[in-house]
C-alpha positions in Angstrom: -9.0 -8.8 -11.2 -10.6 -9.1 -7.8 -11.1 -12.5 -6.2 -14.4 -13.3 -4.6 -13.0 -16.1 -2.5 -12.3 -15.9 1.2 -9.1 -17.0 2.9 -9.5 -18.2 6.5 -7.1 -18.4 9.4 -7.7 -18.9 13.1 -7.3 -15.2 13.6 -8.9 -13.4 10.6 -10.7 -13.8 7.3 -9.4 -12.1 4.2 -12.0 -11.0 1.7 -12.7 -8.2 -0.9 -13.6 -4.8 0.6 -17.1 -3.5 0.1 -17.6 0.2 -0.8 -18.9 0.7 2.7 -15.7 -0.7 4.2 -13.4 2.0 2.7 -13.7 4.7 5.4 -12.9 2.3 8.2 -10.1 0.7 6.0 -8.3 4.0 5.4 -8.6 5.0 9.0 -7.0 1.7 10.0 -4.2 2.2 7.4 -3.5 5.7 8.7 -3.1 4.3 12.3 -1.0 1.4 11.2 1.3 3.3 8.9 1.6 6.6 10.8 5.2 6.0 11.8 6.5 4.7 8.5 9.8 6.5 7.7 8.5 8.2 4.5 5.5 9.5 6.4 7.7 11.0 9.1 9.9 12.6 6.4 6.9 13.9 4.5 4.6 15.0 7.3 6.8 15.7 10.3 7.5 14.4 13.8 4.2 15.2 15.5 2.4 11.8 15.5 -1.1 13.2 15.7 -0.6 15.7 12.8 1.2 12.9 10.9 -1.7 10.5 11.3 -4.2 13.1 10.1 -2.0 13.8 7.0 -1.6 10.1 6.2 -5.4 9.7 6.6 -5.9 12.6 4.2 -3.4 11.1 1.7 -5.3 7.7 1.8 -8.6 9.6 1.3 -7.1 11.1 -1.8 -6.1 7.7 -3.1 -9.5 6.3 -2.3 -10.9 8.6 -5.0 -9.5 6.1 -7.6 -12.2 3.5 -8.2 -9.7 1.0 -9.5 -7.8 1.0 -6.2 -11.1 0.7 -4.2 -12.1 -2.2 -6.4 -8.8 -4.0 -5.8 -8.7 -3.7 -2.0 -8.8 -6.7 0.3 -9.5 -6.5 4.0 -8.7 -8.8 7.0 -11.5 -9.1 9.5 -11.3 -10.5 13.0 -13.9 -12.8 14.6 -16.2 -9.8 15.4 -16.0 -8.5 11.8 -13.7 -5.5 12.6 -11.2 -4.6 9.8 -7.8 -5.2 11.2 -5.6 -5.2 8.1 -5.9 -4.5 4.4 -4.0 -4.3 1.1 -4.6 -2.8 -2.3 -3.1 -3.3 -5.7 -3.2 -1.8 -9.2 -3.6 -4.0 -12.3 -1.0 -4.1 -15.1 -0.7 -0.8 -17.0 -2.7 1.2 -14.5 -0.3 2.0 -11.7 1.3 5.1 -13.2 -0.9 8.1 -13.9 -1.0 9.7 -17.3 0.5 13.1 -18.0 -2.8 14.8 -17.7 -3.5 12.9 -14.4 -0.2 14.1 -13.0 -1.1 17.7 -13.8 -4.4 17.2 -12.0 -2.7 15.5 -9.1 -0.6 18.5 -8.2 -3.3 20.8 -6.7 -4.7 17.7 -4.9 -1.4 17.0 -3.3 -1.1 20.6 -2.2 -4.3 20.2 -0.1 -1.9 18.4 2.3 -0.1 21.7 2.8 2.5 23.3 0.5 5.5 21.7 2.1 3.9 18.4 2.7 2.5 18.3 -0.8 5.8 19.1 -2.4 7.5 16.3 -0.4 4.7 13.9 -1.3 5.0 14.8 -5.0 8.8 14.3 -4.9 8.3 10.9 -3.2 5.7 9.8 -5.8 8.0 11.0 -8.7 10.9 8.9 -7.3 8.7 5.8 -7.0 7.4 6.4 -10.5 11.0 6.5 -11.8 11.7 3.1 -10.3 8.5 1.4 -11.4 9.4 -2.0 -13.1 9.3 -2.0 -16.9 8.1 -5.6 -16.8 4.3 -6.3 -16.8 3.2 -6.5 -13.2 0.5 -6.0 -10.6 1.6 -3.1 -8.4 1.1 -4.1 -4.7 0.4 -1.6 -1.9 -0.4 -0.2 0.5 -0.4 -3.1 3.0 -1.2 -2.2 6.6 -2.3 -3.8 9.9 -3.8 -1.8 12.7 -1.2 -0.4 15.0 -2.0 -2.4 18.1 -2.2 -5.7 16.2 1.1 -5.7 14.3 3.3 -8.8 14.7 0.4 -11.2 15.1 0.5 -12.8 11.6 -2.3 -10.7 10.0 0.1 -9.2 7.5 1.3 -12.7 6.6 -2.3 -13.8 6.0 -2.8 -10.8 3.7 0.4 -11.6 1.8 -0.5 -15.2 1.4 -3.9 -14.2 -0.1 -2.3 -11.8 -2.6 0.5 -14.2 -3.6 -2.0 -16.9 -4.2 -3.9 -14.6 -6.6 -0.6 -13.8 -8.5 0.3 -17.5 -8.8 -3.2 -18.3 -10.1 -3.1 -15.7 -12.8 0.7 -16.3 -13.5 1.6 -12.6 -13.0 4.5 -10.6 -11.6 4.0 -8.4 -8.6 6.0 -5.3 -7.7 6.2 -3.2 -4.6 8.1 -0.4 -2.8 9.0 -0.3 0.9 10.6 2.2 3.2 11.3 -0.2 6.1 14.3 -2.4 6.0 12.6 -5.0 8.2 9.9 -5.4 5.5 12.5 -6.4 3.0 13.0 -9.7 4.8 9.2 -10.1 5.3 8.5 -9.7 1.6 11.4 -12.0 0.7 9.5 -14.8 2.6 6.8 -14.5 0.0 9.1 -14.6 -3.0 9.9 -10.9 -3.6 13.5 -9.9 -4.5 15.1 -6.5 -4.3 15.6 -5.1 -7.8 16.6 -1.5 -6.8 17.4 0.8 -3.9 17.3 4.6 -3.6 17.0 7.5 -1.2 13.5 9.0 -1.4 13.2 12.4 0.4 16.1 11.3 2.5 14.7 7.9 3.4 16.2 4.5 2.2 13.7 2.7 -0.1 13.7 -0.8 -1.6 12.0 -1.8 -4.8 11.0 -5.5 -5.1 9.6 -7.8 -7.7 8.0 -11.2 -7.4 7.6 -13.7 -10.2 4.8 -16.3 -10.0 5.6 -19.6 -8.3 
């Protein structure tokens, strides 16, 4: 399910990403999410190296046509992509056994240590995945120099409106405690907590309004 409608605010327009938008979108996500605690734990303390590894990880994710098809972007008045989110449809968020086997050598392209930590991280998230039918939300990111200006809220409003229209649950993970309060504003509630590669994580579910 991908909406074709556009959501407007004074600052940005939220709309479906076109295939040509994906390279700029994942570069923006890498900048905006470079300093997330899980990325620091997985890819190290050097910010430049970490940004390259996060970019590489998102490039791997962008190989999945379903994720690309379900990506929404926020554009500023000049048309520049300033934020984005993706989601997986019900039943498609967890890879099959064969896909997991194929994923291992792909993750190792991040480097042996980085790949192992990323694989452990993904296994932990998979173990916490909600058993209820849901749309799996994430990643959500805003460009580093524009965070705190309401762009993330515009993206969340667009996503939650979709979930309410189709009467579906939504599920997400976050490694930032400040985000727990942010997501609660949009109806998400914590259904689990865990340490993932040494980082506190929260697992949240939203039921349609």
